C-alpha positions as CSV (number, residue, x, y, z in Angstrom):
1,M,146.7,103.5,42.9
2,K,148.7,103.7,46.1
3,R,147.3,105.7,49.0
4,N,150.1,108.3,49.0
5,Q,149.5,109.0,45.3
6,I,145.8,109.5,46.0
7,N,146.6,112.0,48.8
8,R,149.1,113.9,46.7
9,R,146.7,114.3,43.9
10,A,143.9,115.3,46.3
11,F,146.3,117.8,47.8
12,L,147.0,119.3,44.3
13,A,143.3,119.5,43.5
14,Q,142.2,121.0,46.8
15,A,145.0,123.5,47.0
16,G,144.6,124.5,43.4
17,V,148.2,123.7,42.5
18,G,149.0,123.4,38.9
19,T,151.4,121.0,37.2
20,L,153.9,123.4,35.8
21,G,157.4,122.1,35.3
22,V,160.9,123.5,35.7
23,S,160.7,124.8,32.1
24,T,158.1,127.4,33.2
25,I,160.6,129.3,35.4
26,L,160.0,133.0,34.7
27,S,163.1,135.1,34.2
28,P,164.3,137.7,34.7
29,S,161.2,139.1,36.4
30,I,158.8,136.7,38.1
31,K,156.2,139.3,39.1
32,A,155.6,143.0,38.9
33,G,157.0,143.7,42.3
34,R,155.7,146.2,44.8
35,T,154.7,149.5,43.2
36,D,154.5,151.5,46.4
37,I,158.2,151.8,46.9
38,N,157.7,154.0,50.0
39,G,155.4,151.6,51.7
40,K,156.6,148.9,54.1
41,I,156.3,145.2,53.4
42,T,153.9,143.7,55.9
43,L,155.1,140.4,57.4
44,G,153.4,137.5,59.2
45,F,155.5,134.9,61.1
46,I,154.5,131.3,61.2
47,G,156.6,129.5,63.9
48,I,158.5,131.5,66.5
49,G,160.8,129.1,68.2
50,M,164.6,129.5,68.0
51,M,164.9,130.2,64.3
52,G,161.7,132.2,64.1
53,R,162.7,134.3,67.0
54,G,166.0,135.0,65.4
55,H,164.3,136.1,62.2
56,L,161.8,138.2,64.1
57,G,164.5,140.1,66.0
58,R,166.3,141.0,62.7
59,F,163.2,141.9,60.8
60,L,162.0,144.1,63.7
61,K,165.0,146.3,63.0
62,H,164.5,146.3,59.3
63,P,163.3,149.7,58.0
64,E,161.4,148.3,55.0
65,V,159.1,145.9,56.8
66,E,156.5,145.8,59.5
67,V,155.6,142.7,61.4
68,V,151.8,142.6,61.8
69,A,151.0,139.0,62.7
70,L,152.4,136.1,64.6
71,C,151.5,132.4,64.8
72,D,152.7,129.6,67.0
73,V,151.2,126.5,68.6
74,A,152.6,127.4,72.1
75,Q,150.9,130.3,73.8
76,V,154.0,131.2,75.9
77,R,156.1,131.7,72.8
78,L,153.4,133.6,71.0
79,E,153.0,136.1,73.8
80,D,156.7,136.5,74.2
81,A,157.1,137.3,70.5
82,W,154.1,139.7,70.7
83,E,155.8,141.6,73.5
84,R,159.0,141.8,71.5
85,V,157.1,143.4,68.6
86,Q,155.3,145.8,71.0
87,K,158.7,146.9,72.5
88,A,160.3,147.3,69.1
89,Y,157.5,149.4,67.8
90,G,157.0,151.4,71.0
91,S,157.9,154.8,69.6
92,R,155.5,154.3,66.8
93,Q,152.7,153.4,69.2
94,K,153.1,156.8,70.9
95,S,152.9,158.6,67.5
96,G,149.8,156.8,66.5
97,H,151.4,155.3,63.4
98,Y,151.2,151.7,64.6
99,R,148.4,149.3,63.5
100,G,149.2,146.6,66.1
101,C,150.3,143.0,65.9
102,A,147.8,140.1,65.9
103,M,148.4,136.6,67.4
104,Y,147.1,133.4,65.9
105,R,147.3,129.7,66.9
106,D,146.2,128.5,63.4
107,F,148.4,129.7,60.5
108,R,145.5,129.5,58.2
109,D,143.9,132.5,59.9
110,L,147.1,134.5,59.4
111,I,147.4,133.6,55.8
112,A,143.7,134.5,55.2
113,R,144.5,138.2,55.9
114,D,144.7,140.2,52.7
115,D,146.8,143.0,54.3
116,I,149.9,140.7,54.7
117,D,152.4,140.9,51.9
118,A,154.7,138.1,52.9
119,V,155.3,135.4,55.5
120,V,158.3,133.9,57.3
121,I,157.9,130.2,57.9
122,A,160.2,128.8,60.7
123,T,158.2,125.8,61.8
124,P,159.6,122.3,62.3
125,D,160.5,120.6,58.9
126,H,157.3,118.6,58.6
127,W,155.3,121.9,58.6
128,H,157.1,123.8,55.9
129,V,155.3,122.8,52.7
130,I,151.6,123.1,53.5
131,P,151.7,126.6,54.9
132,A,154.1,127.6,52.1
133,I,151.6,126.3,49.4
134,M,148.7,128.1,51.1
135,A,150.7,131.3,51.4
136,A,151.6,131.1,47.7
137,E,148.0,130.5,46.7
138,A,147.0,133.5,48.8
139,G,149.4,135.7,46.9
140,K,152.1,136.1,49.6
141,D,155.8,136.0,49.1
142,I,157.7,133.6,51.3
143,Y,160.9,133.1,53.3
144,C,161.0,129.5,54.4
145,E,163.5,127.8,56.6
146,K,165.6,124.8,55.4
147,P,165.5,121.9,54.8
148,L,162.6,122.9,52.6
149,T,160.8,119.6,52.7
150,L,160.3,116.4,54.6
151,F,160.2,114.1,51.5
152,I,161.0,114.6,47.9
153,G,157.5,114.5,46.3
154,E,156.1,117.5,48.3
155,G,159.0,119.6,47.1
156,R,157.9,119.4,43.5
157,V,154.3,120.3,44.5
158,L,155.6,123.3,46.3
159,V,157.7,124.5,43.3
160,D,154.7,124.2,41.1
161,A,152.6,126.3,43.5
162,V,155.3,129.0,43.7
163,R,155.7,129.1,40.0
164,R,152.0,129.3,39.3
165,N,151.5,132.2,41.7
166,R,154.7,134.0,40.7
167,T,155.8,134.0,44.4
168,V,159.1,135.5,45.5
169,F,160.4,132.6,47.5
170,Q,163.7,132.5,49.5
171,T,164.9,129.3,51.1
172,G,166.8,129.9,54.3
173,S,170.1,128.6,52.9
174,Q,172.0,131.7,54.0
175,Q,175.5,130.3,53.3
176,R,175.0,131.5,49.7
177,S,174.8,135.1,51.0
178,E,176.6,135.4,54.3
179,F,179.7,134.3,56.2
180,G,182.0,136.8,54.6
181,G,181.4,135.5,51.1
182,K,183.5,132.4,51.7
183,F,181.0,130.0,50.2
184,H,180.3,132.2,47.2
185,R,184.0,132.5,46.5
186,A,184.5,128.8,46.8
187,A,181.6,127.9,44.5
188,E,182.7,130.4,41.9
189,L,186.3,129.1,41.9
190,V,185.2,125.5,41.6
191,R,182.6,126.4,38.9
192,N,185.3,128.2,36.8
193,G,187.7,125.2,36.9
194,R,190.4,126.6,39.3
195,I,190.9,123.2,40.8
196,G,190.6,121.5,37.4
197,K,187.9,118.9,36.8
198,V,186.1,118.1,40.0
199,K,186.7,114.5,40.9
200,T,185.4,114.2,44.5
201,I,183.4,116.3,47.0
202,R,183.3,115.4,50.7
203,V,180.5,117.0,52.8
204,G,180.9,116.7,56.5
205,V,177.5,116.7,58.2
206,G,175.8,114.5,60.8
207,P,173.8,111.3,60.7
208,S,170.3,110.3,59.4
209,P,167.2,110.4,61.6
210,K,165.6,107.5,63.4
211,P,161.9,106.6,64.1
212,C,160.7,108.6,67.1
213,D,160.9,106.6,70.3
214,L,160.2,109.3,72.9
215,P,157.8,108.5,75.8
216,E,154.3,110.1,75.6
217,K,153.4,112.6,78.2
218,E,150.5,114.8,79.2
219,T,150.0,117.7,76.9
220,P,150.2,121.2,78.5
221,A,147.0,123.2,78.3
222,D,148.6,126.1,76.4
223,I,150.1,124.0,73.5
224,D,148.0,122.9,70.5
225,W,149.7,119.5,70.2
226,D,147.4,118.2,67.4
227,M,148.4,121.2,65.3
228,W,152.1,120.7,66.1
229,I,151.8,117.1,64.8
230,G,149.9,118.3,61.8
231,P,150.4,116.0,58.7
232,S,152.7,113.6,60.5
233,P,151.6,110.3,62.2
234,Y,150.0,111.1,65.5
235,R,151.8,110.4,68.8
236,G,151.6,111.8,72.3
237,F,153.3,114.9,73.5
238,N,156.9,115.2,74.5
239,E,158.6,118.4,75.4
240,A,161.8,117.3,73.6
241,L,159.8,117.8,70.4
242,C,157.9,120.9,71.4
243,P,159.4,122.8,74.4
244,V,157.0,124.2,76.9
245,D,158.8,127.5,77.3
246,V,160.7,130.2,75.4
247,H,163.6,127.9,74.9
248,R,167.2,128.7,74.1
249,H,168.1,125.5,72.4
250,F,167.2,123.7,69.2
251,P,164.5,121.1,69.9
252,A,165.1,117.4,69.3
253,F,162.5,117.0,66.5
254,R,165.3,117.1,64.0
255,R,166.5,113.6,65.2
256,Y,163.3,111.9,64.2
257,R,162.1,110.7,60.8
258,E,158.5,111.6,61.3
259,Y,159.4,115.3,61.5
260,A,162.8,115.9,60.0
261,G,165.8,114.5,58.2
262,G,168.2,114.2,61.0
263,S,171.5,116.1,61.3
264,L,172.2,115.0,57.8
265,A,169.4,117.2,56.4
266,D,169.8,120.0,59.0
267,M,173.3,121.0,58.1
268,G,173.2,119.1,54.9
269,A,170.7,121.6,53.6
270,H,173.6,124.1,53.9
271,H,176.6,122.2,52.8
272,F,175.1,120.0,50.1
273,D,173.6,123.3,48.9
274,I,177.1,124.7,48.3
275,A,178.2,121.5,46.6
276,Q,175.2,121.7,44.2
277,W,175.9,125.4,43.6
278,A,179.6,124.8,42.8
279,L,178.7,122.0,40.4
280,G,176.0,123.9,38.6
281,M,173.4,121.5,39.7
282,D,170.8,123.9,41.1
283,H,168.1,122.4,38.9
284,S,169.3,118.8,38.9
285,G,171.1,116.3,41.2
286,P,173.0,113.0,41.3
287,I,172.0,110.0,39.3
288,R,173.2,107.2,41.7
289,V,173.3,106.7,45.5
290,D,175.4,104.0,47.1
291,P,175.4,103.4,50.8
292,P,178.5,102.1,52.6
293,A,178.9,98.3,52.7
294,S,178.9,98.2,56.5
295,P,176.1,99.8,58.6
296,M,177.9,103.1,59.2
297,E,176.4,106.5,59.6
298,T,178.7,108.1,57.0
299,G,180.3,107.1,53.8
300,L,177.4,107.1,51.5
301,K,178.4,108.0,47.9
302,F,176.5,110.1,45.3
303,T,177.5,109.9,41.6
304,Y,176.7,112.7,39.1
305,A,176.2,112.2,35.4
306,N,179.6,113.7,34.6
307,G,181.4,111.2,36.9
308,T,181.9,113.5,39.9
309,V,181.5,111.6,43.2
310,M,180.3,113.2,46.4
311,Y,180.6,111.5,49.8
312,H,178.7,112.1,53.0
313,G,181.4,112.3,55.5
314,G,184.7,114.1,56.3
315,P,185.5,117.4,58.0
316,S,182.6,119.8,58.6
317,G,181.9,121.8,55.5
318,C,182.7,121.0,51.9
319,T,186.0,119.7,50.5
320,F,186.4,119.8,46.7
321,E,189.1,117.7,45.1
322,G,190.0,118.3,41.5
323,T,192.6,117.3,39.0
324,D,194.6,120.5,39.6
325,G,194.1,121.2,43.3
326,S,191.7,121.1,46.2
327,L,189.6,123.6,48.1
328,Y,188.0,123.4,51.6
329,V,185.3,125.8,52.9
330,D,183.3,126.0,56.1
331,R,181.8,128.9,57.9
332,N,185.1,130.0,59.6
333,K,187.6,128.8,56.9
334,L,188.4,128.9,53.2
335,E,191.7,127.3,52.1
336,A,193.1,125.8,48.9
337,H,196.0,123.7,47.7
338,P,197.9,125.3,46.1
339,A,197.1,128.4,48.1
340,S,197.5,130.5,44.9
341,I,194.1,129.4,43.8
342,L,192.5,131.8,46.3
343,K,194.3,134.7,44.7
344,E,192.9,134.1,41.2
345,R,190.5,136.6,39.8
346,I,187.3,135.6,38.1
347,G,187.3,137.3,34.7
348,N,184.5,139.3,33.1
349,F,183.7,136.5,30.6
350,E,183.7,133.7,33.2
351,I,180.8,132.3,35.3
352,Q,179.9,134.9,37.9
353,L,177.5,133.6,40.5
354,E,174.9,135.9,42.0
355,K,176.3,137.7,45.0
356,A,174.5,138.8,48.1
357,T,175.7,139.8,51.6
358,N,172.5,139.6,53.6
359,H,170.0,136.8,53.0
360,R,166.9,138.6,54.3
361,Q,167.8,141.8,52.4
362,N,168.2,139.8,49.3
363,W,164.6,138.5,49.7
364,I,163.3,142.0,50.4
365,D,165.1,143.4,47.3
366,A,163.6,140.5,45.3
367,I,160.1,141.3,46.5
368,R,160.6,145.0,45.6
369,S,161.9,144.2,42.1
370,G,159.8,141.0,41.4
371,T,162.9,138.9,40.7
372,M,164.2,135.6,42.0
373,P,166.3,135.7,45.2
374,I,169.6,133.9,45.6
375,A,168.1,130.7,47.1
376,D,164.8,130.2,45.1
377,V,162.4,127.4,45.8
378,E,163.7,125.1,43.1
379,I,167.2,125.4,44.6
380,G,165.8,124.6,48.1
381,H,163.9,121.7,46.7
382,R,166.9,120.2,44.9
383,T,169.2,120.6,47.9
384,A,166.6,119.0,50.2
385,S,166.2,116.2,47.7
386,V,170.0,115.4,48.0
387,C,169.5,115.1,51.7
388,H,166.4,112.8,51.3
389,L,168.3,110.6,48.8
390,A,171.1,110.1,51.3
391,N,168.6,109.3,54.1
392,L,166.9,106.8,51.8
393,G,170.2,105.2,50.9
394,Y,171.0,104.6,54.5
395,Q,167.5,103.4,55.3
396,L,167.2,101.0,52.3
397,R,170.9,99.9,52.4
398,R,171.2,99.3,48.7
399,S,172.3,101.1,45.5
400,L,169.6,103.4,44.0
401,R,169.5,104.9,40.5
402,W,167.9,108.3,40.5
403,N,166.5,110.3,37.6
404,P,166.8,114.0,38.5
405,S,164.5,114.9,35.5
406,S,161.6,112.7,36.4
407,E,162.4,112.7,40.1
408,R,161.8,109.0,40.4
409,F,164.0,106.0,41.0
410,E,164.7,103.9,37.9
411,G,163.6,100.3,37.9
412,D,162.8,100.4,41.7
413,D,159.1,100.4,42.6
414,K,159.8,99.9,46.3
415,A,162.2,102.9,46.5
416,N,159.6,105.0,44.6
417,T,157.1,104.4,47.4
418,H,159.4,106.6,49.6
419,V,159.3,109.6,47.2
420,D,155.8,110.5,48.5
421,R,154.2,110.0,51.9
422,P,150.6,110.2,52.9
423,Y,149.6,113.2,55.1
424,R,147.5,112.6,58.3
425,A,143.9,113.7,57.9
426,P,142.6,116.3,57.6
427,W,145.8,117.5,56.0
428,A,145.7,114.7,53.4
429,T,143.2,116.7,51.4
430,L,143.3,120.1,53.1
């Protein structure tokens, strides 16, 4: 048995994660929901960099929640976030109706609190799955940033944990909910055949990651660098990965294979997500991956079982080309040829996709009702898998046959060694 298989099974055993499959999805209600409809949902934040700080600011204004705990590996960001919470809840402090906000450097201490209903995970990509599984096992609902995973195998482990614990899980793929409904409208039109049979999709996102080659520097005293590295291979500190301040930029960890999936997975987790939605592939994926013949950063081709082809490359966003027309959608544009496609109404007996206008509110509503949000964990896992398949196609530089049911490569033992990765101790066995 290979080392990565040993670690994954140990992870399952130690975390108490079952082996439930996709067929166990519970619908329409996945849990009882909160019975105290007048009470606030208490939130803990794990990771408060650029994305986490953005979520924090919005949830601090949300009347249905109360932020009670924060966690980050950098003390300066932790204290800054704490001050934001104190300022936001200032009036409640004066009235005596404020319980305070705790700070943690280890997310396990935050998750261990039984007075926290839900967590928001906005860590670097390599730190999404382990906290999410622990939170699910602790009975907490979860909002987790995209791309949901660093490699394909851990996604299935996460889905199993969420299903077992009936967790309300929202992946941060907010294009399904926001941007004026452009993506929802596009996906619904494509799904209902308004451009005819879909022949080709072009998804314009950036390149794959590369191995980290940053110089190693002295670790600042107020950063827990070993915790930042976590389950990834150890290397010395560099502020490009973990800034030393309350930064106003997205750190460079997304460029490196040890921590993320490159620009391809960063925006691909948004745009491939819309392609999957439009194709009705939320619980499946392509069956073949073909990289370009030359060593280019775009041009990789996916093939689905019905013959639809999807390319990595093209203008930003998603371009759908069908037998009767085409449709292009991005965050600031929705257009079709012929233009009359956009005027067509979706009938009562046609496919009507779930609609939401606020991704965070959709999650809160799902927690209240005990139903699935618009970007459930299975959806996040399948979209992330498409990104990982693309990255593996570019990395291995050969055709790959993928089975979306077994989530393994067919007749390719070498490729299957990339489905799982070993975690660095002690995270290998938790």
